[in-house]
N, C-alpha and C positions, 0 to 999 in steps of 0.2 A: 805544869802549864805556866808559861812566862807572862810578863806584864801585858803583852798584847792581847792574850786570851782574857785576862781579867778585865781589861779595858773594854773589849768587845761585849763581854757579859754585862758589865756595868752600863754600857751604852744601850744594850737591849732592854735592861730594866728601866732606864730613863725613858726610852721610847714607848714602852708599854704603859708606863705611868702617864705620860703626856697624852697618849691616845685614849686611855680609859677616862681621863678627866674630861676630855672633849673640848677643851678651850681652843686647841689648835687642830686644824684639819689633818687627817692621817697622812695626806700627801706632803704637807709642809713638814711634819715630824720626820718622815722617812727621807725626804730630800735633805733635811738638816743632818741626819745621821750619815747619809752618803757623803756630804761635804766633809764632815769630821773624819770619817774613815779614810777618805782619799787624801786630805790635807795632812793627816798624821802619819801617812805612809804605811798604815796597817795593811791596806790593799792598794794595788796599783791603779792607775787611772783607767786602764783597760778593764780591770775587774769591776771597778766602781760603775762604769758605764755599760757593762755587758748586758744588763737587764733591758736596756732600751732597744737592743737588737735581738733579744731572745725570741725564738720562734713561737713560744707559748704566748708571749705578749702580743706579737703581730697577729697571731691566730685569733686572739680575743678581739682585737680591733676589727678584723674582717668579719667575725661573727656578729658584732654589733650592727654592722652594715647589713648583713643578711637578715637579721631580725627586723631592722628598719624596713627592708623591702617587703617582708611578710606583713608588717603592721600597716604601712602606707598603701599597700595594694588591697587592703581589706581582707587579707587571708584569715586573720583571727576572727573577724566579724562573720566570715563565711561559716566557720565552725560553730560560733555562738548561735547563729540563726538556725542551724539545723539541730542543735542539741538541747538548747534551753527551751522547754515548752511549758507544760502546765503540771508540775508535780503536785501530789496531794499531801505530802508530809515534808517536814523539815529535813529528815534523813534523805528522802528522795531528791530534794532540791540540792542538798550538799553533794550527793553522788553525781548529779548532772554537771556540777561544777568540777568535782575532784578528778574524774577520770580523763576528760579531754584536756584539762589544764596540766595534769601530770604528764600526759603524753606529749603535749606541745612543748612543755618545759624541758623534755628530754632532748629536744633538737634545736631549741631557740633559747637565747638568754631569757631567764624567767622574768626579768624586770619589765620589758615591753609587753610580755604576755599579760602580766598582772595590771599594768597601766591601761591596756586596752579593755580588760575585763571589768575593771572597777565601775566605770559608768554604766556598762551593760548590766552587770549584776545589781547595781543600785536601782536602776529603773525596773528591772525584772522583779526585784523584791517587793516593790510597791504594787506591781501588777498581780503577783500571786499572794500578797498579804502576809509575807514572812519578813520578820525584822532583819535588816542588814547585819546586825550583830551576830546573827546565826549563820551568816554566809561568808563574811569577809575573812575571818581567820581561816576557815577551811580553804578559801581561795589561796591565801598565802602559803599555808602548809602544803597544799597539793603542789604548788609551784616549786617549793623547796624540795619535796620528795621526788618530783619529776626530774629535777636537775641532776639527780644522782644516777639516772638511767644510762647516760652515755658520757663520753669524754667531753662532748661539746655542750652538755646540759647547763653547765655554769662556767663562768670565767675562772673559778678556782681550780677546777679540774685541768683546764688547759694550762694554767700558770704552774701548777704542781708538775705537770708533765714536762713543761719547758725547763723548769729548774732541775728536774730529775735528769734530763738529757744533758744539761750544762754541767752538773756536778759529777755525773758518772761516765759521760761520753757514750752512753748506750743509745739505742734507737728510740726509746720511749714506748708509750702505750698506744694501742690501736683504739679506734673510736668506740668499740664495744668491749674493751678490756674490763671496764668497771661494771658492765651490765650483769654479769653473773652474781655480783653482790648487790648492786643497786636495784635490780628488778624485784627480787623477793622482799627486800627491805621496803621498797615503795609500795608493793602490794599489801604487805602486812601493815605498814604504817597507815595507808588509806583506809584499810578495813577497820582498824582500831579507831581511827579518827571518826569514821562514820558510825561506829558503835557508841562512842563516848561523847563526842562533841554536841550532838543534838540536845542533850540534857545539861552538859557542863557549861555551855556558853550562855551568857546573859541574854535575856529577851528584852532588848530596849527598842521600843517601837520607833519607827522612823519619824520621830517628831522633829519639827524645825528647831535646830539647835539655837537659832537666833530669834525664834518666836515672831511676834508682830513687830513691824518697823517702828510702831509707836513706843515700844519698850525702850529703845535706845537711840532714837532720833527725835528731834524737835524742829519745828519750823516757825520762823518769824518773818516779818516783812520790813522793808525799808519805807519809812513814811514819805509820801509824795513831796511834801514841802519841808522835810526835815533837814538837819545840818549834814547828814551823811551823803546826800545826793551829790554826785560829782567827785566824791572822795574815792581813793583806792581802798581796797580791802585792808592793806597794811596801815594806811593813814587813819582808817576808821577804828583801828585797834582790834579788829576781828581775827587777826592771825595770832595774837598773843594771849588769848583767853586760856585760863589755867585748866578748866575742866571740860572744854568743848572744842571741837574741830569744825571748821566750815567745810562742808562736803561739796555742795554744789549750789548754784543759783538758777532758779527757774525764772525765765524772763520772756514775755511775749510768746509763749508757747514753745520756746526752745530751752535748752539746758546748757549751762556752763559747768563742766565737770572738772574735778581736781583743780579748784579755783586758784589761779596765781595771785600773789600779793598785789600785782599791778592792776588787777581788774577793777574798773571803775563802777561804782554802784549807781543805780538808777532808782527813781521813785517807783514803788510797787514791786521791786525785786522780791522774790520769795526765797529766803535763805534757809538752807537745810543744814543743821548741825548734828554731829554725832558725839556721844560721850555721856556725861552724867546729866540725865534729863532733869534732875532736881535743880540744876543750875539755871533753869528758865527765868527765875526771878532776877538773877544777876544779869542775864542778857537783856531783859526788858528795862533795866535801869539805864542802859545806854541811850543817850539822847538821840532820837531818830530811828530807834527800833520799836516796832509796834507788833502786837499779836498778828499771826498770819490771817489773811483774809479768806483762806480756804480751810474749812473745817471738815470737808467731806471725805477726802482720801489723801493719805500721805503721798507726797510727790514721788518718793522712791518706789512706791508700789506700782507706778505706771511704767510701762515699757517705753523706752526712749532710744532712738538710734544713736544718740550722742554718748551713751554710757553703757557699761556692762557691769552687772553685779556678779561677782565671782567668789566662790568659796575655794580657798587655796590653803593647803597644809604646808607648813614650813618644813623643809628638808633638813637633814643633818649637815648639809653643806651651805646652808643659808648664811649670808653675810650679816644678817640682823639678829642672829641668836645672841641672847644675853643683853640686848639693848632694850630700852623702853621704846614704846611706840613713838613718843615724842622725839627721842634721840635718833631713831631709825630714819626719820625724815622720808617717809614713804612717798610723799608728793614729789620731792626732788629726785629720789632714787628710782622710783618705778612709774611715776605718773599716775598714782593711785592713792586712795584714802581708805584707812581702816575704819570700818563702821562698828565692828564688834569682834570679839575674840572668844572662841570656844576651846575648852580644854577638858579632855576626858568626857566628851559628849555633852557638856553643859557650858552655857555662856559664862564668861568671867565677868563679874560685876565690879563696880568701883570706878575709880578715875581711869578712863581709857588711856590717857597719855602716860600714866605711870605703870601700866602693865608691862612686865618684863617678859620678852618673848622666849619661848622654849621650843625645842624640837617637837614636831607633831601638832603644835597649835594650829587650829583651823581658823583662818581669818576670813571675815566677810569684807570684801573689798568693793569699793566703787571705783571703776577705772575707765579710762578711755578705751574705745574698741580695739585699738592696736595692742593693748596690754597683753591680751590672750595670745596673739600670734607671736609677740616678742618673747613672752615668758614660757612658751610651751616646752622649749628645749633647754631653758635655763635650769641651773641647779638650786636656785633659791626656793622654788616652790614645787610641790607635787600637786598639780592642778586637779581638783576634784570636779567642779562644774565648769567644764570647758565649753563655753557657749559659742565659740567661733571655730570649731574644728574644721580642718580642711576636709573636703570630700575625698574619701579614699578612691584610688583608681581600681574600681571593682572589676573592670574588664581584664585586669592583670592578676587577679587573685589566684586563679588556677596556675598561671604561669609562675608565680612566686613559689608556690608549693612544688612545682615541677623542678625549679632550680634547686630548692632545698633537697629534694630527693636525689638529684644528680650529684650534688655535693656529698651527701651521706654515702651514696653508692660508690662513688669514686674513692672515698677514703676507706670504706669498709673492705672493698675488694683489692686494695693496694694499687689501684691505677694511679692515684696521686697521693702524696703525703698529706697529712691533716692540714698543714700550713698551706700548701698549694691548692688543695680543694676549697679551703675557706676563702682564699684570695680570689679564686676563680668564681666562686659563688657571689662574693661581694661585687666583683666587676660586672657579672651578668645582671645582678639586681639593678645596678645603675644604668647599664647600657640598654636594658630592656624597658626602662621607664617604670619599674616597680617602685622605685624611690628616686628622688632627684639628688643631684650632687649636694645641694644644701642640706637636705634631710639626712643624707649619709654622713656628712660632716658633723651635724648636730647630734647624731645618734651615738657618737663615740664619747664615752664618759672620761674626759681628760683627767680629773682628779684621781679616778680609779686607776687609770693607766700609769700616772706618775707614782702612785703608791706602790703598784706592783713592780714597776721598773726599779725604783729606789730600794725596795725591800730585798731585791736580789743582792745588792751590795752588802747588806747586813748578813744575809745568809752566807755569802762567800766569806765574809770575815769570820763568822763562827766556825766555818769549815777549815779555813786556812790557819787560824791561830790555835786550833785544838780545843777551843771552848765547847764546840758541839760534842766532841769526844768526851770531854769532862762531864758534861751534863748527862750524856748517854750512859756513862759508867755509873752515875748516881741512880738513874732510873733502873738500870740492870741490877744494881745492888738491892733496890727496893723490891723488884720482881723476882729476885734470885735467879735471873736468867731464864725464867719460864716464858716461852714464846707467847702463849695466849695471854698471860697476865701482863706481859709487856705491851701487847696490842691494846689491851684494855686501858692501861695507863696512858698510852699515846693518844688514844681516842678521846679520853676525858680531859687530857691536858689541852688538846686542840679545841675541844668543845667549850671549855671554860674561857680560853683566850678569845674565841670567836664572839662570845657574848660581851666582851669588854673592848675589843678592838675590831678592826675589819677582818672578815674571814680570809681574804687573800693574804693579808699580812701575817695572820696567825699560821696559815699553812706554810708560807715561805720561811718563817722563822723556825718552825719545828722540823721541816724536812731534812736539813743537814744533820740534826740530832738523830733522827730516825735512821738515816743512812749510816751514821757512825755506829749505832747500836747493831744493825744487821751485819755490818762488817765484823764487829767484835764477836757476835754470836756465830758468824760463819754460815748464815742462812740467807735464803732469797729475800729480797727487799720488797717484792711486789705486794704481798698482803698488808705490809705496814704502810706503804705509800698509799694504797687504796683506803686504808683506815684514816689517813690524814685527809684525803679528798672527801670522804663521807662525813667526817666530823666537822670539817670546815663548812660544809653545806647545810648540815642538819642543825639549824639554829632556831629554836622555837620559843625560848623562855622569856625573851624581852622584845619589845618593839624596836629596840636599838640594835639588836643582834644581827638583823638581816634586813636588807633594803625593802623587800616586799612586805615584811611585818610593819615597817614604818608607813608604807604606802596605804595599807588598809586601816591603820590606827584611827585616823580621823573619820573616814567614811563609815566605819563600823560603829562609831560612837563609843570606842573602848576606853577603859582606864588601864593604867600600867599593870595593875594586879590581875586584870583579866588574862593577860598573856602569861604571867607567872603561874596562875592557877592551873591553866591547861597545858602551858608550854614546858614547864619544868618536868612534870611527869613524862611528857612526850620526849623530851631530851634524853631522860634516863632510859625510857623504854626503847627508843630507836637505837641508842648506844648499845644496849645489851643485845638487841636483835642483830645489829650490824656485826658485832664481835662474834656472835654465834654463827652467823652466815659465813663470815670469813673463815672461821675454824673448819666449817664443813666443806667449803669450796676448796680450800688449800690443804685440807687434811692435817690440821694442827690439833693434836690430841689435848684433852683436858688434863691428863696425868703428866 
């Protein structure tokens, strides 16, 4: 192997390290790799940019729009309404979630399925008296297992298929090519999940993570004849307090939210602060500040049209990760104020301004009404309490399901290619009004698309320079060329990578190595490619390993080790089952 191969391998190592650290977004890392590979001449410009026109990537984009159509027409709500009723046990409740979610995820991207189900399951858990911590992980795991049922179940399957076509020049896989393996694995996985998880999951009652408003907010008033009357908030020194944030001003029956520094104070204004409530004495030392004239009910506990109280979990793509709340400048950035932070199901105490934000933190925000509609499709937050949801177009719910069935049928019977069927489905969702053009645009996850497209460049470099063949030879030496042991090694290599970087990137990086191995062994590549698809999707061990795990992390009140406790054995078990099923389906003997 020449220097280009070693350079590509080194670049792969650097990319893996940067993505696992999490300081930079995966899309930024992979775009940086693409630039280096193209500028160094290791791959041509056409090869570097080939991922952006790959049929797998375009199919993923179209399927995001199809999922948006099902979501915004109330298609998922239709299923929830008919299937979630009144179970008598935890196991029965988990089963009512698991089977429909797994089936839905086989034909829709599982992220919008879980996003739709979270508030429904949360409300349902209160109604039936079962803790959300018993239901949210089964919701995520069912979506993950369901994604392995068909080629369109996850974006990873489509991406692997697109890269496979690009690297081999062959026609690729059909929509149900993975079903012979994915269906038995999903059925066994759901069965074991329902057998084990009712007892293994923590039973954390759905207590208010943020307790009473009085625990973390305090109220004072502006003296009628004091020196602060007529001064702006900034001039009064109320913006620079070390341990407190001015949240809102109640004045003459109305509320000023996310108070700007230029707001002028009036006598009798009721000021609401969030932060360290022990700082009340410091606040009352300010000349012109007096104790609140209202002792009956905290202002924030009253419903006001001018404000929204929103619980929102920080996503892995959030711009404020690693910043303190003070440095994040929520008021300027989002038009919202942080009232409190919960981590691992419990409120984080201490100086609010100095809390450094992490992925999965649940924030209690006071925001203007427009915040929810603005942030619903942004990547900074995974909204939990969406108080301003748009009313779905319920009259088009059955139509959206009909469009999906047409799409699947056209692809399954070879009437249209997978790409054309997905594009047709996306167009029909918009033209029929199941979702608007704006909703379709917002449904496309741009960072994910960039990560996938740029990852193709590194995959091509590994293939072109012989680095993939070099690594493949090493794996074959370890497995002594035994086909089944090789599949086992491939599966667990992808599984480990998926837990530390994105599942799409893990699959795209490993596929060239897999194709080099099958070429060296002189055997069919299909079972090995399917092993890559399955391993990249089956990520249970950490909340960071898969998007749906992160989405249920806050609403379920989980701690990191809750996922490790049940997810690591699940990873190992599903891995062994998958390899066993592949060996049976493709006739790969143990000897």
